[in-house]
C-alpha positions as CSV (number, residue, x, y, z in Angstrom):
1,M,-0.1,0.5,0.2
2,K,2.9,2.4,0.9
3,V,4.5,1.5,-2.4
4,S,1.3,2.8,-4.6
5,R,1.3,6.0,-3.0
6,A,5.0,6.4,-3.7
7,I,4.6,5.8,-6.9
8,L,1.7,7.9,-7.3
9,M,3.1,10.8,-5.3
10,V,6.7,10.2,-7.7
11,S,4.5,10.2,-10.6
12,A,2.0,13.1,-10.0
13,L,5.5,15.4,-9.2
14,L,6.8,14.5,-12.9
15,L,3.9,14.9,-14.3
16,I,4.1,18.8,-12.6
17,L,7.7,19.2,-13.5
18,S,7.8,17.8,-17.0
19,P,8.2,20.0,-19.7
20,A,4.6,19.9,-21.0
21,A,3.2,21.2,-18.2
22,L,5.8,24.0,-18.3
23,A,4.8,24.6,-21.9
24,S,2.9,27.9,-22.9
25,E,0.1,26.3,-25.0
26,L,-3.0,24.7,-23.8
27,R,-3.8,21.4,-25.4
28,I,-7.2,20.1,-24.7
29,A,-8.8,16.8,-26.1
30,Q,-12.3,17.4,-27.9
31,V,-14.6,15.4,-30.5
32,A,-14.3,18.9,-32.3
33,D,-12.2,21.3,-33.1
34,I,-13.4,25.3,-31.9
35,A,-15.0,27.6,-33.8
36,S,-12.7,30.7,-32.3
37,M,-11.2,32.0,-29.7
38,D,-13.2,35.5,-29.9
39,P,-15.5,34.6,-26.8
40,Q,-18.0,37.3,-28.2
41,K,-18.2,35.7,-31.7
42,V,-18.9,31.7,-30.0
43,N,-21.7,29.9,-28.9
44,D,-20.4,26.4,-29.3
45,V,-19.5,23.8,-26.3
46,Y,-16.1,23.3,-27.9
47,S,-15.1,26.8,-28.0
48,A,-16.3,27.3,-24.9
49,N,-14.6,24.8,-23.1
50,V,-11.4,26.4,-24.4
51,I,-12.0,29.8,-23.5
52,R,-13.0,29.1,-20.3
53,Q,-9.4,28.1,-19.6
54,V,-8.2,30.9,-21.3
55,Y,-10.3,34.0,-20.5
56,S,-11.1,35.5,-16.7
57,N,-15.2,36.7,-15.9
58,L,-15.8,39.7,-13.4
59,V,-17.3,37.0,-11.6
60,Q,-17.8,32.9,-11.4
61,V,-19.9,30.4,-10.1
62,D,-19.0,28.1,-7.8
63,E,-20.3,24.4,-7.4
64,N,-22.9,25.3,-4.9
65,M,-24.2,28.1,-7.9
66,Q,-23.1,30.9,-5.5
67,I,-21.4,33.9,-7.7
68,I,-17.8,34.4,-6.4
69,P,-15.0,37.1,-7.5
70,D,-13.0,35.7,-10.1
71,L,-11.6,39.7,-11.7
72,A,-13.9,41.9,-9.7
73,E,-13.0,41.4,-5.8
74,S,-15.9,43.0,-5.0
75,W,-19.4,44.6,-6.3
76,E,-22.6,46.6,-5.9
77,N,-25.7,47.0,-7.5
78,P,-26.8,50.7,-6.3
79,D,-30.2,51.1,-8.0
80,N,-32.1,49.0,-10.5
81,L,-30.2,49.6,-13.4
82,S,-26.5,49.8,-12.5
83,W,-23.4,47.1,-11.5
84,V,-20.4,48.4,-9.7
85,F,-17.5,46.6,-10.0
86,H,-14.5,46.6,-8.0
87,L,-11.5,45.3,-9.8
88,R,-8.4,43.2,-8.2
89,R,-5.0,44.6,-8.0
90,G,-2.5,43.1,-10.1
91,V,-4.2,41.4,-12.7
92,A,-2.0,41.5,-15.5
93,F,-2.5,40.3,-19.1
94,H,-0.2,37.5,-20.7
95,N,1.6,40.8,-22.1
96,G,2.4,42.2,-18.3
97,E,0.0,45.0,-18.7
98,P,-2.5,45.8,-16.1
99,V,-6.2,44.7,-16.5
100,T,-8.0,48.1,-15.9
101,A,-11.5,49.2,-16.0
102,A,-11.4,50.8,-19.6
103,D,-10.4,47.1,-20.7
104,V,-14.0,46.2,-18.9
105,K,-15.3,48.9,-20.7
106,F,-13.8,48.0,-24.1
107,T,-15.0,44.7,-23.8
108,F,-18.6,45.0,-22.7
109,D,-18.7,47.7,-25.3
110,R,-17.7,45.5,-27.7
111,F,-20.3,42.6,-26.1
112,I,-23.2,44.9,-27.0
113,D,-22.1,46.3,-30.4
114,A,-24.6,45.2,-33.3
115,A,-21.4,45.1,-35.6
116,T,-19.8,42.5,-33.2
117,S,-22.5,40.2,-33.9
118,N,-22.3,38.7,-30.7
119,P,-24.7,35.6,-30.6
120,S,-24.9,35.7,-26.5
121,K,-25.6,39.4,-26.7
122,A,-29.3,38.7,-25.0
123,S,-27.4,36.6,-21.9
124,I,-26.3,40.1,-20.5
125,G,-29.4,41.3,-20.5
126,P,-30.8,44.9,-21.9
127,L,-27.2,46.6,-21.3
128,I,-26.6,50.1,-22.9
129,G,-23.0,51.0,-21.4
130,T,-20.3,51.0,-19.6
131,E,-18.2,54.0,-18.0
132,V,-15.1,53.7,-16.5
133,V,-15.6,55.2,-13.0
134,D,-11.1,54.8,-11.8
135,D,-8.5,52.5,-12.7
136,L,-10.2,49.7,-11.0
137,T,-13.8,50.8,-11.2
138,A,-16.5,50.2,-14.1
139,K,-20.2,51.1,-13.6
140,M,-23.0,49.1,-16.1
141,T,-25.5,50.7,-16.9
142,K,-28.8,48.4,-18.4
143,A,-31.8,50.0,-20.1
144,V,-35.4,50.3,-18.4
145,L,-37.7,48.3,-19.8
146,A,-41.1,49.4,-20.9
147,P,-43.6,47.6,-18.6
């Protein structure tokens, strides 16, 4: 029994330290190719599987279906039409540049832009815009829906 555990631990250590584990590429086995790496242009499961591994969200949903922080460390809903997200400090893109509220604004403005032809646009509801409050704070505003 102890030998089995030792072999398992050595195997896990070798896997962690292997050159493949240190590579800067993502390899994933799927039944089909992905359609795109642009998260605002796809709505297929295969692309979503890869995109989930590469990009971060403002928030995530945990195994208990609770909303938890991701890029946003906190958020509030000051009124019925807006959400304010406070980004974590020290988050950077792959090139080392910091993630800012201006990046959140760019992403969501592109998300709702008709020219993007985003198949998931309706998933966030009637968002009309995002504004930069400061470097680490973004405010999203949705439209008032007629009764």
